[in-house]
C-alpha positions as CSV (number, residue, x, y, z in Angstrom):
1,M,0.0,0.1,0.0
2,P,1.6,3.7,-1.0
3,A,2.5,5.3,1.6
4,P,-0.4,8.5,1.4
5,E,-2.6,5.8,1.4
6,R,-1.6,4.2,4.3
7,L,-1.1,7.9,6.0
8,R,-4.9,8.7,5.3
9,E,-6.1,5.6,7.0
10,I,-4.4,6.7,10.2
11,V,-5.5,10.0,10.4
12,G,-8.6,10.0,8.8
13,P,-10.5,8.6,11.8
14,A,-8.6,10.9,13.9
15,I,-9.7,13.6,12.3
16,A,-13.0,12.5,12.4
17,R,-12.8,12.0,16.1
18,G,-11.6,15.5,16.1
19,A,-14.4,16.8,13.8
20,R,-17.0,15.0,16.6
21,R,-15.4,16.1,18.7
22,G,-15.6,20.1,17.8
23,V,-19.4,19.6,16.9
24,G,-20.0,18.1,20.4
25,I,-18.5,21.2,22.1
26,L,-20.5,23.6,19.6
27,A,-23.4,22.0,20.6
28,G,-22.4,21.8,24.2
29,I,-22.3,25.6,23.8
30,A,-25.3,25.8,22.3
31,W,-27.3,24.2,24.4
32,I,-25.5,26.0,27.7
33,L,-26.6,29.4,25.9
34,L,-29.9,28.4,25.7
35,C,-30.3,27.6,29.1
36,V,-29.1,31.2,29.8
37,A,-32.0,32.0,27.8
38,A,-34.4,30.2,29.2
39,A,-33.3,32.0,32.2
40,R,-34.8,35.3,31.1
41,P,-31.4,37.4,32.3
42,Q,-32.8,41.3,32.6
43,E,-31.1,44.6,33.3
44,L,-32.3,47.5,35.6
45,G,-33.3,50.2,33.6
46,P,-32.6,54.2,34.8
47,P,-35.2,55.3,36.9
48,V,-38.7,56.5,36.1
49,Q,-40.7,59.3,38.2
50,P,-44.4,58.3,37.8
51,P,-46.4,61.0,37.0
52,A,-47.9,63.6,39.4
53,K,-51.8,62.6,39.8
54,G,-53.9,65.7,40.1
55,R,-57.6,66.3,39.4
56,D,-60.0,68.0,37.1
57,L,-60.0,71.4,37.3
58,M,-62.3,74.2,35.8
59,L,-61.1,77.7,35.6
60,A,-64.5,80.2,35.3
61,L,-63.9,83.5,34.7
62,D,-66.0,86.5,34.3
63,L,-65.8,88.6,31.2
64,S,-69.1,90.9,31.7
65,G,-68.2,94.8,31.1
66,S,-67.9,95.9,35.1
67,M,-64.4,93.5,34.4
68,N,-63.3,97.0,32.4
69,E,-63.5,98.4,35.6
70,P,-59.4,100.0,35.8
71,D,-59.4,100.0,39.9
72,M,-56.8,97.3,40.2
73,E,-52.8,98.1,40.2
74,L,-50.6,95.6,38.5
75,G,-46.5,96.5,38.8
76,G,-47.3,99.6,39.6
77,N,-50.0,100.9,37.1
78,V,-53.4,101.1,37.3
79,V,-55.0,97.7,34.9
80,D,-58.4,96.9,34.3
81,R,-60.3,94.0,36.4
82,L,-59.6,91.6,33.7
83,T,-55.8,93.0,33.1
84,A,-55.3,91.7,37.3
85,A,-57.2,88.4,36.8
86,K,-55.5,87.6,33.8
87,A,-51.7,88.0,35.5
88,V,-52.8,86.2,38.2
89,L,-54.6,83.2,37.1
90,S,-51.7,82.9,34.8
91,D,-49.4,82.1,37.7
92,F,-51.7,79.8,39.1
93,I,-52.1,78.0,35.8
94,D,-48.1,77.4,36.1
95,R,-48.5,75.8,39.3
96,R,-50.6,72.5,38.6
97,A,-48.8,70.7,36.6
98,G,-50.6,67.2,36.5
99,D,-54.0,68.4,36.5
100,R,-56.3,68.3,33.5
101,L,-57.2,71.9,33.5
102,S,-60.5,73.7,31.3
103,L,-61.4,77.6,31.2
104,L,-64.9,79.1,30.7
105,V,-65.7,82.5,30.6
106,F,-69.5,83.9,30.8
107,G,-70.9,86.9,30.8
108,R,-74.5,86.9,29.5
109,Q,-73.8,83.3,27.9
110,A,-71.4,80.8,29.9
111,H,-69.0,79.0,27.3
112,V,-65.9,76.4,27.5
113,L,-63.0,77.9,25.8
114,T,-60.7,74.8,26.5
115,P,-61.7,71.7,27.1
116,F,-60.1,69.5,30.1
117,T,-56.6,68.9,28.7
118,L,-53.5,68.4,30.6
119,D,-51.4,71.3,27.8
120,R,-51.5,74.2,30.1
121,E,-49.8,76.5,27.5
122,T,-53.4,75.9,25.2
123,V,-54.9,77.3,28.7
124,R,-53.0,80.2,29.3
125,D,-53.3,80.8,25.4
126,Q,-56.8,81.3,25.5
127,L,-56.7,82.8,29.1
128,A,-54.4,86.3,26.8
129,D,-56.8,86.3,24.2
130,S,-60.0,86.6,26.5
131,V,-61.5,90.3,26.3
132,V,-64.9,91.6,28.0
133,G,-67.9,91.1,26.3
134,L,-66.7,87.7,24.5
135,A,-69.9,86.5,26.1
136,G,-71.9,89.7,26.3
137,Q,-72.4,92.1,28.8
138,E,-74.3,91.0,31.9
139,T,-73.5,88.1,34.3
140,A,-75.1,84.6,34.4
141,I,-73.2,83.0,37.2
142,G,-75.6,80.5,37.4
143,D,-75.4,79.0,34.0
144,A,-71.8,79.2,34.2
145,I,-72.0,76.9,36.7
146,G,-74.6,74.9,35.5
147,L,-72.1,74.3,32.3
148,A,-69.4,73.7,34.8
149,T,-71.1,71.2,36.4
150,R,-72.5,69.2,32.8
151,R,-68.8,69.2,32.1
152,L,-67.2,68.4,34.9
153,R,-69.3,65.5,35.8
154,D,-68.5,63.9,32.3
155,Q,-64.7,63.3,33.7
156,P,-63.9,60.6,35.8
157,A,-65.2,60.3,39.7
158,G,-62.9,61.3,42.5
159,E,-61.7,65.2,42.5
160,R,-63.9,67.1,40.6
161,V,-63.3,71.2,41.1
162,L,-64.3,74.9,40.0
163,V,-63.3,78.0,40.1
164,L,-65.4,80.8,39.5
165,L,-64.3,84.4,39.6
166,T,-67.1,87.8,39.2
167,D,-67.2,91.2,40.0
168,G,-70.7,90.8,40.0
169,V,-74.7,89.8,40.4
170,N,-76.2,87.6,38.8
171,T,-78.1,89.4,36.1
172,A,-78.9,86.8,33.3
173,G,-79.1,83.6,32.1
174,M,-81.3,80.8,32.9
175,L,-80.0,79.1,35.8
176,D,-80.6,80.3,39.4
177,P,-77.0,80.4,40.5
178,R,-77.4,78.6,44.2
179,K,-79.8,75.5,42.5
180,A,-77.0,75.7,40.4
181,A,-75.2,74.9,43.1
182,R,-77.3,72.3,44.8
183,I,-76.9,70.8,41.2
184,A,-73.1,71.0,41.0
185,A,-72.9,69.4,44.9
186,D,-75.0,66.2,43.9
187,A,-72.8,65.7,40.8
188,G,-69.6,66.0,43.5
189,V,-68.4,69.4,42.1
190,R,-66.9,71.5,44.6
191,I,-67.5,75.2,44.1
192,H,-64.8,77.4,45.5
193,T,-66.1,81.3,44.5
194,V,-64.0,84.5,44.5
195,A,-65.4,88.1,44.5
196,F,-62.9,90.2,42.9
197,G,-63.1,94.0,42.4
198,G,-61.7,97.5,44.1
199,E,-64.0,100.3,45.8
200,G,-64.5,101.0,41.5
201,G,-64.9,105.4,40.8
202,L,-63.0,107.7,39.5
203,S,-58.9,108.4,39.5
204,L,-58.4,112.5,40.1
205,F,-55.0,114.0,40.1
206,G,-53.6,110.5,41.4
207,F,-56.6,109.6,43.9
208,R,-59.5,107.2,43.4
209,I,-62.2,108.1,44.2
210,P,-64.8,105.5,45.5
211,A,-67.9,104.7,43.5
212,P,-71.7,104.7,45.4
213,G,-72.4,101.0,46.3
214,G,-68.6,99.9,46.4
215,D,-69.0,96.6,47.7
216,D,-72.8,96.0,47.1
217,E,-72.1,95.8,43.2
218,I,-71.0,92.3,44.5
219,D,-73.2,89.6,45.4
220,E,-70.9,88.1,48.1
221,A,-73.7,85.9,49.9
222,A,-75.1,83.9,46.6
223,L,-71.6,83.4,46.1
224,R,-71.1,82.5,50.2
225,D,-74.1,80.3,49.7
226,I,-72.9,78.3,46.7
227,A,-69.0,77.6,48.1
228,G,-71.0,76.3,51.3
229,T,-73.7,74.2,49.2
230,T,-70.9,72.4,47.5
231,G,-68.3,72.1,50.0
232,G,-65.8,74.8,48.6
233,R,-64.1,78.6,49.7
234,F,-65.6,81.9,49.1
235,F,-63.1,84.4,48.9
236,R,-63.0,88.0,49.1
237,A,-60.4,90.0,46.9
238,R,-60.2,94.1,46.3
239,D,-56.6,94.2,45.1
240,T,-54.2,92.1,43.2
241,R,-51.6,91.0,46.1
242,Q,-54.9,89.8,47.7
243,L,-56.1,87.7,44.3
244,A,-52.4,86.5,44.2
245,G,-53.1,85.2,48.0
246,I,-56.4,83.8,47.6
247,Y,-55.2,81.5,44.6
248,A,-51.9,80.5,46.8
249,E,-54.5,79.7,49.5
250,I,-56.6,77.6,46.8
251,D,-53.7,75.8,45.6
252,R,-53.2,74.7,49.4
253,L,-56.7,73.7,49.3
254,E,-56.6,71.5,46.1
255,P,-53.1,70.1,46.3
256,I,-51.4,68.1,43.6
257,A,-50.8,64.5,45.2
258,Q,-47.4,64.2,44.7
259,P,-45.8,61.5,42.7
260,G,-45.1,57.8,44.3
261,R,-41.3,56.9,44.5
262,A,-39.3,56.1,41.1
263,V,-39.0,52.7,40.3
264,R,-36.6,51.0,37.6
265,P,-37.5,49.2,34.8
266,H,-36.6,45.6,34.1
267,I,-34.8,45.7,30.5
268,E,-35.1,41.4,29.2
269,R,-31.8,40.3,27.9
270,Y,-32.4,37.0,27.2
271,M,-32.4,38.2,23.4
272,W,-28.7,38.1,23.5
273,P,-27.8,34.3,24.5
274,L,-30.7,33.1,22.5
275,A,-28.9,34.6,19.7
276,A,-25.2,33.4,20.1
277,A,-27.5,29.8,20.9
278,F,-28.8,29.8,17.2
279,V,-25.2,31.1,15.7
280,F,-23.7,27.8,18.1
281,A,-26.4,25.5,16.7
282,L,-26.0,26.3,12.8
283,L,-22.1,26.0,13.5
284,A,-22.4,22.7,14.9
285,A,-24.4,21.8,12.0
286,L,-22.2,23.0,9.8
287,Q,-19.4,21.2,11.2
288,W,-21.4,17.7,11.4
289,R,-22.0,17.6,7.7
290,R,-18.9,17.3,7.0
291,T,-17.6,14.9,9.3
């Protein structure tokens, strides 16, 4: 027998055994990787802070003709009541992250300018665009409460709050304010009422001459009854500073729930050992075919 053939007879079986051993090693590695993948290795992701839990809060703003009365001071300048109210309300909106806010305006009629939304920027924009007389020159407090109650009642049960600011007396609308308050209470709506307005009158040589009647222009008794019936609070603001303090107090009365503890999500990593097991199994199959 020639030497090359004799050499193949001696070396061939050894190569075959080595190839089969290589197949076994590759298959063993694939099996180990499959076991690792079956164990579902995981990695902790970065901490995630749950969002603050807010409530459905509607802001009702009087746009009747009397809100044009220039008896407020803002930044050292005399401004009308609506301008002062907008400045304070805008700051209040900024602090209500997590609430679903809605803006309602009323005069002779009541209109919802902004449906409930988490987008505070939209609410601020609608507030800034509001002008006296947009809903008429009179004051329909009862209709405003009725419309707010219908919108709040459609929201999920929980904290339903209406903050109503007015500087007048109910002079229009179909619904009596006290009856509207009872309907709101039955619907689980809490109303905080804010009576806003100075002494009115004219400014002469830097001195303000109060108008006759003064506070009689605001129906404080009705606003107090509305708040009491629904479990809310009544507030009286005669200037911008007092109004800012009132909205700060409402912010404390209706706190936004603090977010819970931060959690670290589990990220699945089984796909990596599973992919590697597939590769080693494929190599083992190719090696087996060569033997």
